[in-house]
C-alpha positions in Angstrom: -121.0 -45.6 40.1 -122.9 -47.9 37.7 -126.2 -46.4 39.0 -124.9 -42.9 38.1 -124.1 -44.0 34.5 -127.6 -45.6 34.1 -129.2 -42.4 35.5 -127.2 -40.2 33.2 -128.0 -42.4 30.2 -131.7 -42.4 31.1 -131.8 -38.6 31.4 -129.9 -38.2 28.1 -132.5 -40.5 26.3 -135.4 -38.5 27.8 -133.8 -35.3 26.7 -133.3 -36.4 23.1 -136.9 -37.8 23.0 -138.2 -34.5 24.2 -136.1 -32.6 21.7 -137.6 -34.7 18.9 -141.2 -34.0 19.9 -142.3 -30.7 18.3 -144.9 -28.5 19.9 -147.8 -28.5 17.5 -149.0 -25.0 17.7 -152.6 -24.2 16.7 -152.6 -22.5 13.3 -153.6 -18.9 13.3 -157.2 -18.2 12.3 -156.2 -14.6 11.3 -156.3 -13.8 7.6 -155.2 -10.7 5.7 -157.6 -8.0 4.7 -156.7 -8.8 1.0 -157.7 -12.5 1.5 -160.9 -11.5 3.2 -161.7 -9.1 0.4 -161.2 -11.9 -2.1 -163.5 -14.2 -0.2 -166.2 -11.4 0.0 -165.9 -10.5 -3.7 -166.1 -14.2 -4.7 -169.2 -14.6 -2.6 -170.8 -11.5 -4.2 -170.0 -12.7 -7.7 -171.6 -16.1 -7.0 -174.5 -14.8 -5.0 -173.6 -16.6 -1.8 -172.9 -15.5 1.8 -170.1 -17.2 3.6 -170.1 -18.2 7.3 -166.8 -18.3 9.2 -166.3 -21.2 11.7 -164.3 -20.8 14.9 -161.4 -22.5 13.1 -161.3 -19.9 10.4 -163.0 -21.9 7.7 -165.4 -20.0 5.4 -168.2 -22.0 3.9 -171.5 -21.5 2.1 -174.5 -23.7 1.8 -175.5 -23.5 -1.9 -178.2 -26.1 -2.0 -180.3 -26.4 1.1 -183.2 -28.8 1.6 -185.6 -26.7 3.7 -188.3 -29.3 3.5 -186.0 -32.1 4.7 -186.7 -33.6 8.1 -184.3 -33.4 11.0 -182.4 -36.7 11.5 -183.2 -38.8 14.6 -180.6 -40.0 17.0 -178.4 -42.9 15.5 -179.6 -42.3 12.0 -177.0 -42.1 9.2 -176.8 -38.8 7.3 -175.2 -38.3 3.9 -173.5 -35.0 3.1 -172.5 -34.1 -0.4 -169.8 -31.4 -0.8 -167.4 -29.8 -3.2 -164.3 -28.2 -1.8 -162.8 -25.6 -4.1 -160.3 -22.8 -4.1 -161.5 -19.2 -4.9 -160.2 -19.6 -8.5 -162.6 -22.6 -9.0 -160.0 -25.3 -8.7 -161.7 -28.3 -7.1 -159.7 -29.8 -4.2 -162.2 -32.5 -3.2 -165.7 -33.6 -3.7 -168.1 -36.4 -2.8 -168.7 -36.7 -6.6 -165.2 -38.0 -7.1 -165.2 -41.8 -7.3 -162.4 -43.4 -5.2 
């Protein structure tokens, strides 16, 4: 009898733990035609071409160093970026002192 109560308590605890854990679904990489048009228009107005990653992120390299050398294995590389919304609002940048 006591084993049944312990078993029932264990199953109940596992059920509640499982109910609290949410499935983290992968966000959709699909965007609306309106948003894609905004991205394209913004790129045309700034003279840049955007590239889309597999995760759905659009980016553009605006200052490339074509004469720079390729880093060797185990070398440290510094990347400078500015992350903005289409309206120009800066969300993050390596220029921001923290």
